[in-house]
C-alpha positions as CSV (number, residue, x, y, z in Angstrom):
1,M,52.5,45.2,11.1
2,Q,49.7,45.6,8.7
3,Y,51.0,43.3,5.7
4,I,51.2,40.7,8.1
5,Q,47.3,41.2,9.0
6,L,46.3,41.6,5.4
7,L,48.0,38.8,4.4
8,A,46.3,36.3,7.2
9,K,42.9,37.9,6.2
10,I,43.7,37.0,2.7
11,S,44.9,33.4,4.0
12,T,41.3,33.1,5.8
13,E,39.3,34.3,3.2
14,N,40.9,31.8,0.7
15,I,40.4,28.9,3.1
16,L,36.9,29.6,3.2
17,W,36.9,29.9,-0.1
18,I,38.6,26.6,-1.0
19,S,36.4,25.0,1.7
20,G,33.2,26.4,0.2
21,V,33.9,25.3,-3.5
22,S,35.1,21.9,-2.4
23,G,32.5,21.1,-0.1
24,L,29.7,22.6,-3.1
25,L,32.4,19.6,-5.4
26,L,31.5,17.1,-3.5
27,L,27.7,17.7,-2.7
28,G,27.1,18.0,-6.7
29,G,29.5,14.7,-7.4
30,G,27.3,13.0,-4.5
31,L,24.3,14.6,-5.8
32,A,25.0,12.9,-9.2
33,F,26.7,9.4,-8.6
34,W,22.8,9.4,-6.3
35,F,20.8,9.9,-9.7
36,I,23.4,7.7,-12.0
37,R,22.6,5.1,-9.9
38,K,18.7,5.7,-9.5
39,K,18.8,5.5,-13.0
40,L,20.9,2.5,-13.6
41,H,18.9,0.4,-11.1
42,P,15.6,2.1,-10.9
43,A,14.0,-1.6,-9.1
44,E,16.8,-1.2,-6.2
45,D,15.0,1.6,-4.8
46,Q,11.4,0.4,-4.9
47,P,9.7,-1.8,-1.7
48,P,8.3,-5.2,-3.4
49,T,5.0,-5.1,-3.6
50,L,2.6,-8.2,-2.5
51,D,2.0,-9.5,-6.1
52,A,6.1,-9.4,-6.4
53,T,6.9,-11.8,-3.6
54,P,4.3,-14.8,-3.4
55,F,3.9,-16.5,-0.2
56,T,4.2,-20.0,0.4
57,L,1.6,-22.0,2.3
58,D,4.2,-22.6,5.3
59,Q,4.2,-18.9,5.1
60,I,1.0,-17.8,5.4
61,R,0.2,-21.2,7.7
62,Q,3.2,-19.4,10.3
63,L,1.6,-15.9,9.9
64,H,-2.3,-17.2,11.0
65,Q,-0.6,-18.9,13.7
66,Q,1.4,-16.2,14.7
67,G,-2.1,-14.1,15.0
68,Q,-1.1,-12.0,11.9
69,L,-3.3,-13.5,9.7
70,S,-7.2,-13.6,10.7
71,D,-9.1,-17.2,9.7
72,A,-10.7,-15.1,7.0
73,E,-7.7,-13.6,5.7
74,F,-5.5,-17.2,5.4
75,E,-8.2,-19.2,4.4
76,N,-9.2,-17.0,1.2
77,L,-4.8,-16.7,0.5
78,K,-4.6,-20.5,0.7
79,Q,-7.7,-20.7,-2.1
80,K,-5.6,-18.4,-3.6
81,I,-2.3,-20.1,-3.8
82,L,-4.0,-24.1,-4.2
83,D,-5.5,-21.8,-7.3
84,Q,-2.0,-20.9,-8.4
85,T,-0.7,-24.1,-8.2
86,N,-3.8,-26.1,-9.3
87,P,-6.1,-24.3,-12.6
88,D,-8.2,-27.3,-12.5
89,N,-8.9,-26.3,-8.5
90,A,-10.1,-22.8,-10.1
91,E,-13.9,-21.8,-9.9
């Protein structure tokens, strides 16, 4: 009877150890995968900046009509776009 209880205890301890080691290996593998992916593709993790996403006149006109841009902001952005597209028009 004691032998069966000892065998059951050893089996339970082994299962717990195997589960713990497997969990740590999975966690370590996941972290390694994330780190390697971040190193290989750093631009995907960063949000786009205003300079990286140019706006068109139609887009800022829509934002202005929706009330997301004030009159002054709209005019300022419109002038910047016009200046970039027509360098002769710059001040």
